NUZALUM-931605 format. One record per residue (C-alpha): residue in one letter; x, y, z; residue number from 0. Coordinates in Angstrom, 2 decimals. Example, Ala and Ser with C-alpha at 12.3 -4.5 7.8 and 13.67 -1.06 7.14 Angstrom:
<node residu="A" c1="12.30" c2="-4.50" c3="7.80" num="0"/>
<node residu="S" c1="13.67" c2="-1.06" c3="7.14" num="1"/>
END
This chain:
<node residu="M" c1="51.77" c2="-4.86" c3="-6.91" num="0"/>
<node residu="N" c1="52.07" c2="-6.84" c3="-3.72" num="1"/>
<node residu="S" c1="54.14" c2="-8.77" c3="-3.14" num="2"/>
<node residu="V" c1="52.80" c2="-12.01" c3="-0.44" num="3"/>
<node residu="A" c1="54.38" c2="-14.94" c3="1.61" num="4"/>
<node residu="A" c1="54.03" c2="-18.71" c3="-0.26" num="5"/>
<node residu="N" c1="51.38" c2="-20.22" c3="0.66" num="6"/>
<node residu="N" c1="49.50" c2="-17.97" c3="2.82" num="7"/>
<node residu="D" c1="45.99" c2="-19.06" c3="1.97" num="8"/>
<node residu="V" c1="44.51" c2="-17.73" c3="5.14" num="9"/>
<node residu="E" c1="46.39" c2="-14.34" c3="4.78" num="10"/>
<node residu="M" c1="44.80" c2="-14.19" c3="0.78" num="11"/>
<node residu="M" c1="41.83" c2="-15.44" c3="1.88" num="12"/>
<node residu="Q" c1="40.82" c2="-12.37" c3="4.56" num="13"/>
<node residu="Q" c1="41.75" c2="-9.90" c3="1.51" num="14"/>
<node residu="V" c1="38.58" c2="-12.09" c3="-0.68" num="15"/>
<node residu="L" c1="36.46" c2="-12.04" c3="2.20" num="16"/>
<node residu="D" c1="36.57" c2="-7.61" c3="2.39" num="17"/>
<node residu="L" c1="36.54" c2="-7.48" c3="-1.41" num="18"/>
<node residu="A" c1="33.26" c2="-9.56" c3="-1.37" num="19"/>
<node residu="E" c1="32.30" c2="-7.50" c3="1.58" num="20"/>
<node residu="Q" c1="32.48" c2="-4.41" c3="-0.31" num="21"/>
<node residu="G" c1="29.63" c2="-5.96" c3="-2.75" num="22"/>
<node residu="A" c1="27.60" c2="-6.83" c3="0.18" num="23"/>
<node residu="T" c1="24.68" c2="-4.20" c3="-0.84" num="24"/>
<node residu="T" c1="24.70" c2="-4.27" c3="-4.83" num="25"/>
<node residu="T" c1="24.67" c2="-8.72" c3="-5.49" num="26"/>
<node residu="Q" c1="21.66" c2="-9.23" c3="-4.27" num="27"/>
<node residu="P" c1="20.00" c2="-11.82" c3="-5.09" num="28"/>
<node residu="N" c1="23.60" c2="-13.07" c3="-6.06" num="29"/>
<node residu="P" c1="26.26" c2="-13.54" c3="-3.22" num="30"/>
<node residu="R" c1="28.91" c2="-11.60" c3="-2.34" num="31"/>
<node residu="V" c1="32.19" c2="-12.68" c3="-4.26" num="32"/>
<node residu="G" c1="36.03" c2="-11.90" c3="-4.18" num="33"/>
<node residu="C" c1="39.30" c2="-13.23" c3="-5.67" num="34"/>
<node residu="V" c1="42.49" c2="-12.43" c3="-5.27" num="35"/>
<node residu="I" c1="45.29" c2="-13.74" c3="-8.39" num="36"/>
<node residu="V" c1="48.56" c2="-14.43" c3="-7.23" num="37"/>
<node residu="N" c1="51.79" c2="-15.51" c3="-9.42" num="38"/>
<node residu="D" c1="55.23" c2="-15.77" c3="-8.51" num="39"/>
<node residu="G" c1="54.60" c2="-14.43" c3="-4.80" num="40"/>
<node residu="E" c1="52.82" c2="-11.21" c3="-6.04" num="41"/>
<node residu="I" c1="48.91" c2="-10.48" c3="-6.08" num="42"/>
<node residu="V" c1="48.50" c2="-9.65" c3="-9.89" num="43"/>
<node residu="G" c1="44.78" c2="-9.73" c3="-10.17" num="44"/>
<node residu="R" c1="41.95" c2="-8.30" c3="-8.02" num="45"/>
<node residu="G" c1="38.33" c2="-8.40" c3="-8.25" num="46"/>
<node residu="Y" c1="35.09" c2="-8.68" c3="-6.78" num="47"/>
<node residu="H" c1="31.20" c2="-8.88" c3="-7.92" num="48"/>
<node residu="H" c1="29.50" c2="-5.97" c3="-8.58" num="49"/>
<node residu="M" c1="26.21" c2="-6.15" c3="-9.11" num="50"/>
<node residu="A" c1="23.60" c2="-8.86" c3="-10.73" num="51"/>
<node residu="G" c1="24.53" c2="-9.27" c3="-14.46" num="52"/>
<node residu="D" c1="27.96" c2="-7.22" c3="-13.76" num="53"/>
<node residu="L" c1="31.23" c2="-9.30" c3="-14.62" num="54"/>
<node residu="H" c1="31.91" c2="-12.29" c3="-11.32" num="55"/>
<node residu="A" c1="34.40" c2="-11.56" c3="-9.16" num="56"/>
<node residu="E" c1="37.31" c2="-14.22" c3="-11.26" num="57"/>
<node residu="R" c1="36.52" c2="-12.14" c3="-14.73" num="58"/>
<node residu="V" c1="37.06" c2="-8.90" c3="-12.96" num="59"/>
<node residu="A" c1="40.20" c2="-10.62" c3="-11.25" num="60"/>
<node residu="L" c1="41.85" c2="-11.99" c3="-15.11" num="61"/>
<node residu="Q" c1="40.83" c2="-8.58" c3="-16.79" num="62"/>
<node residu="E" c1="43.64" c2="-6.83" c3="-14.10" num="63"/>
<node residu="A" c1="45.35" c2="-9.93" c3="-13.96" num="64"/>
<node residu="G" c1="46.64" c2="-10.39" c3="-17.70" num="65"/>
<node residu="D" c1="49.12" c2="-13.25" c3="-18.86" num="66"/>
<node residu="R" c1="50.47" c2="-12.87" c3="-15.80" num="67"/>
<node residu="A" c1="47.17" c2="-15.19" c3="-14.75" num="68"/>
<node residu="R" c1="49.14" c2="-17.79" c3="-16.75" num="69"/>
<node residu="G" c1="50.14" c2="-20.62" c3="-13.98" num="70"/>
<node residu="A" c1="49.11" c2="-18.95" c3="-10.59" num="71"/>
<node residu="T" c1="46.71" c2="-19.13" c3="-7.90" num="72"/>
<node residu="V" c1="43.13" c2="-18.51" c3="-8.12" num="73"/>
<node residu="Y" c1="42.06" c2="-17.53" c3="-4.13" num="74"/>
<node residu="L" c1="37.44" c2="-16.92" c3="-4.45" num="75"/>
<node residu="N" c1="35.72" c2="-17.05" c3="-1.02" num="76"/>
<node residu="L" c1="32.79" c2="-19.24" c3="-3.41" num="77"/>
<node residu="E" c1="33.43" c2="-21.97" c3="-6.15" num="78"/>
<node residu="P" c1="32.91" c2="-20.92" c3="-9.52" num="79"/>
<node residu="C" c1="30.26" c2="-21.26" c3="-11.33" num="80"/>
<node residu="C" c1="30.56" c2="-23.35" c3="-14.44" num="81"/>
<node residu="H" c1="26.64" c2="-22.74" c3="-16.04" num="82"/>
<node residu="Q" c1="25.73" c2="-20.03" c3="-18.82" num="83"/>
<node residu="G" c1="23.44" c2="-17.34" c3="-16.91" num="84"/>
<node residu="R" c1="24.10" c2="-13.65" c3="-16.85" num="85"/>
<node residu="T" c1="27.70" c2="-13.72" c3="-17.77" num="86"/>
<node residu="P" c1="29.57" c2="-17.27" c3="-19.20" num="87"/>
<node residu="P" c1="30.84" c2="-19.38" c3="-16.57" num="88"/>
<node residu="C" c1="33.71" c2="-18.68" c3="-14.89" num="89"/>
<node residu="T" c1="35.18" c2="-21.84" c3="-15.26" num="90"/>
<node residu="D" c1="35.96" c2="-21.32" c3="-18.67" num="91"/>
<node residu="G" c1="37.67" c2="-18.43" c3="-18.01" num="92"/>
<node residu="L" c1="39.88" c2="-19.45" c3="-15.80" num="93"/>
<node residu="I" c1="40.44" c2="-22.25" c3="-17.96" num="94"/>
<node residu="D" c1="41.31" c2="-20.25" c3="-20.46" num="95"/>
<node residu="A" c1="43.33" c2="-18.18" c3="-18.46" num="96"/>
<node residu="G" c1="45.60" c2="-21.54" c3="-18.29" num="97"/>
<node residu="V" c1="45.32" c2="-20.49" c3="-14.40" num="98"/>
<node residu="A" c1="47.18" c2="-23.55" c3="-12.16" num="99"/>
<node residu="K" c1="45.31" c2="-23.64" c3="-9.19" num="100"/>
<node residu="V" c1="42.08" c2="-22.37" c3="-7.63" num="101"/>
<node residu="V" c1="41.43" c2="-21.76" c3="-3.82" num="102"/>
<node residu="A" c1="38.34" c2="-21.42" c3="-2.48" num="103"/>
<node residu="A" c1="36.71" c2="-21.51" c3="0.50" num="104"/>
<node residu="M" c1="32.98" c2="-23.14" c3="0.00" num="105"/>
<node residu="S" c1="31.35" c2="-24.73" c3="-2.99" num="106"/>
<node residu="D" c1="28.01" c2="-24.96" c3="-4.43" num="107"/>
<node residu="P" c1="25.01" c2="-25.25" c3="-1.63" num="108"/>
<node residu="N" c1="22.54" c2="-25.19" c3="-4.92" num="109"/>
<node residu="P" c1="21.69" c2="-29.57" c3="-4.61" num="110"/>
<node residu="A" c1="21.92" c2="-29.22" c3="-8.67" num="111"/>
<node residu="V" c1="25.03" c2="-27.82" c3="-9.17" num="112"/>
<node residu="S" c1="27.09" c2="-28.11" c3="-5.88" num="113"/>
<node residu="G" c1="30.76" c2="-29.16" c3="-7.02" num="114"/>
<node residu="G" c1="30.13" c2="-29.15" c3="-10.38" num="115"/>
<node residu="G" c1="32.70" c2="-26.37" c3="-11.16" num="116"/>
<node residu="Y" c1="35.66" c2="-27.93" c3="-9.14" num="117"/>
<node residu="T" c1="34.77" c2="-31.10" c3="-11.49" num="118"/>
<node residu="I" c1="36.00" c2="-28.56" c3="-14.62" num="119"/>
<node residu="L" c1="38.29" c2="-27.38" c3="-13.06" num="120"/>
<node residu="Q" c1="40.04" c2="-30.60" c3="-12.02" num="121"/>
<node residu="D" c1="39.26" c2="-32.23" c3="-15.54" num="122"/>
<node residu="A" c1="41.64" c2="-29.49" c3="-16.77" num="123"/>
<node residu="G" c1="44.22" c2="-29.91" c3="-15.33" num="124"/>
<node residu="I" c1="44.03" c2="-27.37" c3="-12.48" num="125"/>
<node residu="E" c1="44.57" c2="-28.49" c3="-8.84" num="126"/>
<node residu="V" c1="41.68" c2="-27.64" c3="-6.65" num="127"/>
<node residu="S" c1="42.20" c2="-26.69" c3="-2.58" num="128"/>
<node residu="N" c1="38.52" c2="-26.20" c3="-1.01" num="129"/>
<node residu="G" c1="37.35" c2="-25.04" c3="2.96" num="130"/>
<node residu="V" c1="40.02" c2="-22.74" c3="3.37" num="131"/>
<node residu="M" c1="38.00" c2="-19.39" c3="6.30" num="132"/>
<node residu="E" c1="34.84" c2="-22.05" c3="5.25" num="133"/>
<node residu="A" c1="33.07" c2="-20.79" c3="8.46" num="134"/>
<node residu="Q" c1="33.76" c2="-16.64" c3="7.70" num="135"/>
<node residu="A" c1="32.45" c2="-17.26" c3="4.30" num="136"/>
<node residu="R" c1="29.68" c2="-19.09" c3="5.06" num="137"/>
<node residu="W" c1="29.03" c2="-16.14" c3="6.94" num="138"/>
<node residu="L" c1="29.24" c2="-13.42" c3="4.64" num="139"/>
<node residu="N" c1="26.81" c2="-15.14" c3="2.48" num="140"/>
<node residu="R" c1="24.38" c2="-16.73" c3="4.65" num="141"/>
<node residu="G" c1="21.60" c2="-15.43" c3="3.48" num="142"/>
<node residu="F" c1="22.52" c2="-17.27" c3="0.10" num="143"/>
<node residu="I" c1="22.62" c2="-20.43" c3="1.64" num="144"/>
<node residu="S" c1="19.49" c2="-20.11" c3="3.25" num="145"/>
<node residu="R" c1="17.68" c2="-19.72" c3="0.23" num="146"/>
<node residu="M" c1="19.61" c2="-22.20" c3="-1.63" num="147"/>
<node residu="S" c1="19.43" c2="-24.85" c3="0.85" num="148"/>
<node residu="R" c1="16.03" c2="-23.98" c3="3.07" num="149"/>
<node residu="R" c1="13.92" c2="-22.16" c3="0.64" num="150"/>
<node residu="R" c1="13.53" c2="-18.62" c3="2.41" num="151"/>
<node residu="P" c1="15.19" c2="-16.13" c3="3.20" num="152"/>
<node residu="W" c1="17.75" c2="-15.42" c3="6.07" num="153"/>
<node residu="V" c1="15.75" c2="-13.46" c3="8.41" num="154"/>
<node residu="V" c1="17.12" c2="-10.08" c3="10.55" num="155"/>
<node residu="L" c1="15.10" c2="-8.49" c3="13.73" num="156"/>
<node residu="K" c1="15.98" c2="-4.77" c3="13.67" num="157"/>
<node residu="T" c1="14.90" c2="-2.91" c3="17.39" num="158"/>
<node residu="A" c1="15.94" c2="-0.13" c3="18.44" num="159"/>
<node residu="A" c1="14.91" c2="0.44" c3="22.44" num="160"/>
<node residu="T" c1="16.49" c2="1.83" c3="26.38" num="161"/>
<node residu="L" c1="18.28" c2="-0.18" c3="28.84" num="162"/>
<node residu="D" c1="15.30" c2="-1.74" c3="30.19" num="163"/>
<node residu="G" c1="14.05" c2="-3.27" c3="26.40" num="164"/>
<node residu="R" c1="11.59" c2="-0.95" c3="26.06" num="165"/>
<node residu="T" c1="10.35" c2="0.86" c3="22.13" num="166"/>
<node residu="A" c1="8.13" c2="3.66" c3="23.24" num="167"/>
<node residu="A" c1="6.79" c2="5.12" c3="25.89" num="168"/>
<node residu="F" c1="3.33" c2="4.26" c3="27.60" num="169"/>
<node residu="D" c1="1.70" c2="6.66" c3="24.37" num="170"/>
<node residu="G" c1="3.49" c2="4.95" c3="21.74" num="171"/>
<node residu="Q" c1="5.82" c2="7.84" c3="21.56" num="172"/>
<node residu="S" c1="9.88" c2="6.79" c3="20.17" num="173"/>
<node residu="K" c1="11.82" c2="8.99" c3="18.73" num="174"/>
<node residu="W" c1="14.46" c2="9.22" c3="18.74" num="175"/>
<node residu="I" c1="15.25" c2="6.40" c3="21.49" num="176"/>
<node residu="T" c1="18.77" c2="6.17" c3="19.69" num="177"/>
<node residu="G" c1="21.33" c2="8.75" c3="17.90" num="178"/>
<node residu="E" c1="22.47" c2="9.65" c3="14.71" num="179"/>
<node residu="Q" c1="24.99" c2="6.94" c3="14.16" num="180"/>
<node residu="A" c1="22.53" c2="4.00" c3="15.18" num="181"/>
<node residu="R" c1="19.96" c2="4.95" c3="13.04" num="182"/>
<node residu="A" c1="22.73" c2="5.07" c3="9.94" num="183"/>
<node residu="E" c1="24.01" c2="1.64" c3="10.57" num="184"/>
<node residu="V" c1="20.13" c2="0.57" c3="10.35" num="185"/>
<node residu="Q" c1="20.18" c2="2.30" c3="6.90" num="186"/>
<node residu="Q" c1="23.50" c2="-0.47" c3="6.63" num="187"/>
<node residu="L" c1="21.34" c2="-2.67" c3="7.54" num="188"/>
<node residu="R" c1="18.57" c2="-2.10" c3="5.49" num="189"/>
<node residu="A" c1="20.77" c2="-2.36" c3="1.51" num="190"/>
<node residu="A" c1="22.55" c2="-5.31" c3="3.20" num="191"/>
<node residu="C" c1="18.60" c2="-7.05" c3="3.14" num="192"/>
<node residu="S" c1="17.01" c2="-7.88" c3="-0.27" num="193"/>
<node residu="A" c1="13.43" c2="-6.77" c3="0.93" num="194"/>
<node residu="V" c1="12.75" c2="-4.46" c3="4.08" num="195"/>
<node residu="I" c1="9.51" c2="-6.09" c3="5.95" num="196"/>
<node residu="T" c1="6.54" c2="-4.48" c3="8.73" num="197"/>
<node residu="G" c1="3.57" c2="-4.86" c3="9.87" num="198"/>
<node residu="I" c1="0.67" c2="-2.32" c3="8.99" num="199"/>
<node residu="G" c1="0.32" c2="-1.68" c3="13.09" num="200"/>
<node residu="T" c1="3.48" c2="0.83" c3="12.22" num="201"/>
<node residu="V" c1="2.81" c2="1.73" c3="8.78" num="202"/>
<node residu="L" c1="-0.61" c2="3.44" c3="10.62" num="203"/>
<node residu="A" c1="1.13" c2="4.50" c3="13.39" num="204"/>
<node residu="D" c1="4.37" c2="6.23" c3="11.82" num="205"/>
<node residu="D" c1="3.33" c2="6.34" c3="8.30" num="206"/>
<node residu="P" c1="7.44" c2="5.62" c3="7.65" num="207"/>
<node residu="E" c1="8.95" c2="5.07" c3="3.65" num="208"/>
<node residu="M" c1="10.83" c2="2.45" c3="4.88" num="209"/>
<node residu="N" c1="13.72" c2="3.06" c3="1.86" num="210"/>
<node residu="V" c1="16.90" c2="3.84" c3="2.14" num="211"/>
<node residu="R" c1="18.49" c2="6.77" c3="2.76" num="212"/>
<node residu="L" c1="22.31" c2="6.72" c3="1.87" num="213"/>
<node residu="P" c1="23.72" c2="8.97" c3="-0.51" num="214"/>
<node residu="G" c1="24.87" c2="6.70" c3="-3.68" num="215"/>
<node residu="V" c1="22.27" c2="4.10" c3="-3.14" num="216"/>
<node residu="L" c1="22.44" c2="1.93" c3="-6.56" num="217"/>
<node residu="R" c1="19.61" c2="-0.71" c3="-5.24" num="218"/>
<node residu="Q" c1="16.72" c2="-0.66" c3="-2.87" num="219"/>
<node residu="P" c1="15.49" c2="-3.15" c3="-0.69" num="220"/>
<node residu="L" c1="12.01" c2="-4.11" c3="-1.99" num="221"/>
<node residu="R" c1="9.98" c2="-2.75" c3="0.91" num="222"/>
<node residu="V" c1="6.97" c2="-5.59" c3="2.01" num="223"/>
<node residu="L" c1="3.61" c2="-5.53" c3="4.04" num="224"/>
<node residu="L" c1="2.10" c2="-7.48" c3="6.29" num="225"/>
<node residu="D" c1="-1.77" c2="-6.41" c3="6.24" num="226"/>
<node residu="T" c1="-3.89" c2="-8.86" c3="7.18" num="227"/>
<node residu="D" c1="-6.64" c2="-6.83" c3="6.36" num="228"/>
<node residu="L" c1="-6.14" c2="-4.08" c3="3.65" num="229"/>
<node residu="K" c1="-5.80" c2="-0.61" c3="6.17" num="230"/>
<node residu="L" c1="-2.76" c2="0.28" c3="3.58" num="231"/>
<node residu="P" c1="-4.24" c2="4.29" c3="3.34" num="232"/>
<node residu="L" c1="-3.59" c2="4.39" c3="-0.22" num="233"/>
<node residu="E" c1="-1.78" c2="7.54" c3="0.23" num="234"/>
<node residu="A" c1="0.41" c2="6.12" c3="2.67" num="235"/>
<node residu="R" c1="4.22" c2="6.86" c3="1.81" num="236"/>
<node residu="I" c1="5.41" c2="3.35" c3="2.16" num="237"/>
<node residu="I" c1="3.90" c2="2.99" c3="-1.45" num="238"/>
<node residu="G" c1="5.99" c2="5.57" c3="-2.55" num="239"/>
<node residu="S" c1="5.99" c2="6.06" c3="-7.21" num="240"/>
<node residu="D" c1="8.96" c2="3.12" c3="-8.02" num="241"/>
<node residu="Q" c1="6.74" c2="-0.36" c3="-8.15" num="242"/>
<node residu="N" c1="8.52" c2="-1.30" c3="-5.48" num="243"/>
<node residu="L" c1="6.47" c2="-2.65" c3="-2.59" num="244"/>
<node residu="V" c1="4.79" c2="-6.18" c3="-1.55" num="245"/>
<node residu="V" c1="2.10" c2="-6.44" c3="0.50" num="246"/>
<node residu="F" c1="0.47" c2="-10.27" c3="1.94" num="247"/>
<node residu="T" c1="-3.23" c2="-9.93" c3="2.87" num="248"/>
<node residu="R" c1="-6.25" c2="-12.26" c3="4.09" num="249"/>
<node residu="S" c1="-8.51" c2="-9.01" c3="2.84" num="250"/>
<node residu="Q" c1="-11.10" c2="-9.75" c3="0.03" num="251"/>
<node residu="D" c1="-11.99" c2="-6.40" c3="-0.90" num="252"/>
<node residu="L" c1="-11.08" c2="-6.16" c3="-4.59" num="253"/>
<node residu="P" c1="-12.21" c2="-2.52" c3="-5.21" num="254"/>
<node residu="K" c1="-9.08" c2="-1.54" c3="-2.47" num="255"/>
<node residu="I" c1="-6.81" c2="-3.99" c3="-4.32" num="256"/>
<node residu="A" c1="-7.73" c2="-2.81" c3="-7.69" num="257"/>
<node residu="A" c1="-6.73" c2="0.71" c3="-6.43" num="258"/>
<node residu="L" c1="-3.45" c2="-0.17" c3="-5.72" num="259"/>
<node residu="T" c1="-2.53" c2="-2.21" c3="-8.10" num="260"/>
<node residu="E" c1="-2.78" c2="1.23" c3="-10.35" num="261"/>
<node residu="L" c1="-0.29" c2="2.71" c3="-7.49" num="262"/>
<node residu="G" c1="2.13" c2="-0.08" c3="-8.40" num="263"/>
<node residu="V" c1="1.69" c2="-2.13" c3="-5.58" num="264"/>
<node residu="E" c1="2.02" c2="-5.92" c3="-5.48" num="265"/>
<node residu="V" c1="-1.35" c2="-7.81" c3="-4.31" num="266"/>
<node residu="I" c1="-0.40" c2="-10.86" c3="-2.22" num="267"/>
<node residu="Q" c1="-3.97" c2="-12.55" c3="-1.13" num="268"/>
<node residu="Q" c1="-3.08" c2="-15.70" c3="1.35" num="269"/>
<node residu="A" c1="-6.30" c2="-18.30" c3="1.85" num="270"/>
<node residu="E" c1="-8.40" c2="-16.37" c3="3.91" num="271"/>
<node residu="G" c1="-9.34" c2="-17.31" c3="7.55" num="272"/>
<node residu="A" c1="-9.33" c2="-15.48" c3="11.09" num="273"/>
<node residu="T" c1="-5.73" c2="-16.46" c3="11.98" num="274"/>
<node residu="P" c1="-3.16" c2="-14.23" c3="11.28" num="275"/>
<node residu="L" c1="-1.31" c2="-13.97" c3="8.37" num="276"/>
<node residu="D" c1="1.21" c2="-17.51" c3="7.19" num="277"/>
<node residu="L" c1="4.19" c2="-15.69" c3="8.34" num="278"/>
<node residu="E" c1="6.72" c2="-19.23" c3="7.61" num="279"/>
<node residu="A" c1="4.32" c2="-18.64" c3="3.47" num="280"/>
<node residu="V" c1="5.37" c2="-14.91" c3="3.10" num="281"/>
<node residu="L" c1="9.43" c2="-16.16" c3="3.87" num="282"/>
<node residu="V" c1="8.87" c2="-18.67" c3="1.83" num="283"/>
<node residu="E" c1="7.17" c2="-16.58" c3="-1.02" num="284"/>
<node residu="L" c1="10.44" c2="-13.83" c3="-1.12" num="285"/>
<node residu="G" c1="12.76" c2="-16.86" c3="-1.83" num="286"/>
<node residu="H" c1="11.26" c2="-17.38" c3="-5.21" num="287"/>
<node residu="W" c1="11.14" c2="-13.48" c3="-5.50" num="288"/>
<node residu="E" c1="15.12" c2="-14.56" c3="-4.86" num="289"/>
<node residu="C" c1="15.13" c2="-12.80" c3="-1.63" num="290"/>
<node residu="N" c1="18.43" c2="-13.30" c3="0.47" num="291"/>
<node residu="E" c1="17.97" c2="-11.93" c3="3.59" num="292"/>
<node residu="V" c1="15.45" c2="-9.89" c3="4.13" num="293"/>
<node residu="L" c1="15.26" c2="-7.66" c3="7.31" num="294"/>
<node residu="I" c1="12.17" c2="-7.31" c3="9.72" num="295"/>
<node residu="E" c1="10.86" c2="-3.36" c3="11.12" num="296"/>
<node residu="A" c1="7.98" c2="-4.01" c3="12.97" num="297"/>
<node residu="G" c1="6.13" c2="-3.81" c3="16.22" num="298"/>
<node residu="Q" c1="6.10" c2="-5.39" c3="18.71" num="299"/>
<node residu="T" c1="3.03" c2="-7.96" c3="18.20" num="300"/>
<node residu="L" c1="4.46" c2="-8.60" c3="14.24" num="301"/>
<node residu="A" c1="8.46" c2="-8.71" c3="16.16" num="302"/>
<node residu="G" c1="6.95" c2="-10.98" c3="19.06" num="303"/>
<node residu="A" c1="5.22" c2="-13.49" c3="16.36" num="304"/>
<node residu="F" c1="7.75" c2="-14.43" c3="14.15" num="305"/>
<node residu="L" c1="9.87" c2="-14.66" c3="17.82" num="306"/>
<node residu="Q" c1="7.32" c2="-17.21" c3="19.04" num="307"/>
<node residu="Q" c1="7.13" c2="-19.25" c3="15.41" num="308"/>
<node residu="S" c1="11.22" c2="-19.29" c3="15.62" num="309"/>
<node residu="L" c1="11.61" c2="-17.30" c3="12.50" num="310"/>
<node residu="I" c1="13.77" c2="-15.56" c3="13.07" num="311"/>
<node residu="D" c1="17.39" c2="-16.18" c3="12.58" num="312"/>
<node residu="E" c1="19.48" c2="-13.06" c3="13.68" num="313"/>
<node residu="L" c1="19.10" c2="-10.08" c3="15.65" num="314"/>
<node residu="Q" c1="20.51" c2="-6.94" c3="15.79" num="315"/>
<node residu="L" c1="19.42" c2="-5.10" c3="19.12" num="316"/>
<node residu="F" c1="20.25" c2="-1.47" c3="19.42" num="317"/>
<node residu="Y" c1="20.40" c2="0.35" c3="23.22" num="318"/>
<node residu="A" c1="19.92" c2="3.62" c3="23.79" num="319"/>
<node residu="G" c1="20.62" c2="4.77" c3="28.10" num="320"/>
<node residu="S" c1="17.63" c2="5.08" c3="28.57" num="321"/>
<node residu="L" c1="15.00" c2="4.02" c3="30.54" num="322"/>
<node residu="L" c1="10.75" c2="4.02" c3="30.25" num="323"/>
<node residu="G" c1="9.90" c2="1.88" c3="33.59" num="324"/>
<node residu="D" c1="7.34" c2="-1.27" c3="32.68" num="325"/>
<node residu="A" c1="4.19" c2="0.79" c3="31.21" num="326"/>
<node residu="G" c1="6.26" c2="1.11" c3="28.18" num="327"/>
<node residu="K" c1="5.81" c2="-0.93" c3="25.26" num="328"/>
<node residu="S" c1="8.22" c2="-3.58" c3="25.52" num="329"/>
<node residu="M" c1="10.44" c2="-5.01" c3="21.77" num="330"/>
<node residu="F" c1="8.27" c2="-8.47" c3="21.98" num="331"/>
<node residu="H" c1="4.78" c2="-9.41" c3="22.15" num="332"/>
<node residu="F" c1="3.85" c2="-13.23" c3="22.84" num="333"/>
<node residu="D" c1="0.72" c2="-14.18" c3="22.34" num="334"/>
<node residu="R" c1="1.10" c2="-16.53" c3="26.18" num="335"/>
<node residu="P" c1="3.07" c2="-15.95" c3="28.98" num="336"/>
<node residu="L" c1="6.07" c2="-18.16" c3="28.31" num="337"/>
<node residu="A" c1="8.47" c2="-20.33" c3="30.98" num="338"/>
<node residu="F" c1="11.58" c2="-19.75" c3="31.55" num="339"/>
<node residu="D" c1="12.49" c2="-23.42" c3="29.51" num="340"/>
<node residu="E" c1="10.26" c2="-22.02" c3="26.43" num="341"/>
<node residu="R" c1="13.07" c2="-19.03" c3="25.76" num="342"/>
<node residu="A" c1="14.26" c2="-18.59" c3="22.66" num="343"/>
<node residu="Q" c1="17.65" c2="-19.51" c3="22.60" num="344"/>
<node residu="Y" c1="20.59" c2="-16.99" c3="20.68" num="345"/>
<node residu="R" c1="24.35" c2="-16.31" c3="21.78" num="346"/>
<node residu="V" c1="25.53" c2="-13.40" c3="20.73" num="347"/>
<node residu="R" c1="27.99" c2="-12.84" c3="18.54" num="348"/>
<node residu="E" c1="28.85" c2="-8.89" c3="18.83" num="349"/>
<node residu="A" c1="29.05" c2="-5.71" c3="20.92" num="350"/>
<node residu="Q" c1="29.98" c2="-2.61" c3="19.66" num="351"/>
<node residu="M" c1="29.39" c2="0.79" c3="20.88" num="352"/>
<node residu="V" c1="27.88" c2="2.73" c3="18.14" num="353"/>
<node residu="G" c1="28.45" c2="6.56" c3="19.06" num="354"/>
<node residu="E" c1="26.72" c2="6.81" c3="22.56" num="355"/>
<node residu="D" c1="23.97" c2="4.30" c3="21.87" num="356"/>
<node residu="I" c1="24.67" c2="-0.43" c3="22.08" num="357"/>
<node residu="R" c1="24.26" c2="-2.74" c3="19.41" num="358"/>
<node residu="V" c1="24.38" c2="-6.17" c3="19.89" num="359"/>
<node residu="G" c1="24.30" c2="-8.98" c3="17.26" num="360"/>
<node residu="A" c1="22.74" c2="-12.30" c3="18.24" num="361"/>
<node residu="V" c1="22.11" c2="-15.28" c3="16.18" num="362"/>
<node residu="N" c1="20.19" c2="-18.60" c3="16.49" num="363"/>
<node residu="E" c1="22.49" c2="-21.78" c3="17.43" num="364"/>
<node residu="A" c1="20.18" c2="-23.91" c3="15.14" num="365"/>
<node residu="S" c1="19.74" c2="-21.40" c3="12.05" num="366"/>
<node residu="L" c1="23.76" c2="-20.92" c3="12.67" num="367"/>
<node residu="A" c1="23.90" c2="-24.79" c3="12.57" num="368"/>
<node residu="Q" c1="22.47" c2="-25.76" c3="8.79" num="369"/>
<node residu="I" c1="24.08" c2="-22.55" c3="7.70" num="370"/>
<node residu="Q" c1="27.81" c2="-24.24" c3="8.74" num="371"/>
<node residu="G" c1="26.65" c2="-27.28" c3="7.92" num="372"/>
<node residu="Q" c1="25.01" c2="-27.41" c3="4.16" num="373"/>
<node residu="S" c1="28.29" c2="-27.67" c3="1.62" num="374"/>
<node residu="S" c1="27.52" c2="-24.53" c3="0.19" num="375"/>
<node residu="A" c1="26.86" c2="-21.81" c3="-2.66" num="376"/>
<node residu="T" c1="27.82" c2="-20.43" c3="-6.44" num="377"/>
<node residu="E" c1="27.99" c2="-16.75" c3="-7.75" num="378"/>
<node residu="G" c1="26.75" c2="-17.67" c3="-11.13" num="379"/>
<node residu="E" c1="23.36" c2="-18.38" c3="-10.21" num="380"/>
<node residu="K" c1="22.66" c2="-14.79" c3="-11.73" num="381"/>
END
């Protein structure tokens, strides 16, 4: 086992976060959790939560540590769960193992259970410390925190464009603006999300599958189609054969709904009306479906609508080294001109080369403040 410097909580927590990140594409709807156990200056156990229903990070690390967990310090990026889900409470496992101290990055954001794990541990005589690298831990589980605190998923919008912000030529041609490495990054984005949202315009134009095409993928995100008038062709590839498509519509076309249902599609009807779909209601419904992060991959109209309604928490923009001019299709279409003071404000968090393209990540300041301002998340929801 590796030796560690005494009291180096930050170094240990960084290892915990790195472990938790390994479950980025598989733990949904659970949060991403890692665990490191240290005894007498040595790391004696490591673990991370793989998938909902599997052992939690603490249990995995305790198994590796064995008897050396007694008197040890346990590092976690999330407060240990304290209630029975698909697996037993992790607080029980820590107490039974005889650990001396638990150092966590953040608490539980669920008001019904927040802090309960800490209380149980302290009542059992285990020292508890909270808040080490908390900002980083919150960012890692921003989707889970969003669902717990805001009752809707964290919304990421992805688009690919030329350097002058055009997503397609004047005639709609867009394959391929970015290169293979950028498209592979998009597959990773999809894999890390609970659901992928697109609009009927994209389906009619491109007939996409909207699935994850990575080797060894263990979980496909839910495919979500926004189709106000239910124009979805019955032979569209997005329907697939895995019964993993949800369609939101205002249509009352009962025969069409019945035909889609027969194909395994879940059709959710919003109230009939002349206005477009209620996008916020879509997100709330996806929160009920236990979606943590959702990825929007859509055309300029739907992307613009989400943006105008302040429903985009994070932007992932891929820029290629090309230009299409003002006749090309823009990234966002708004229903009216915006004054300069009305512009949507995002803070750039990263900019990096991906092959020959540029990936820019930006976050809505208000969304980030909400995630960082809550009081934390629980591994044991499932």
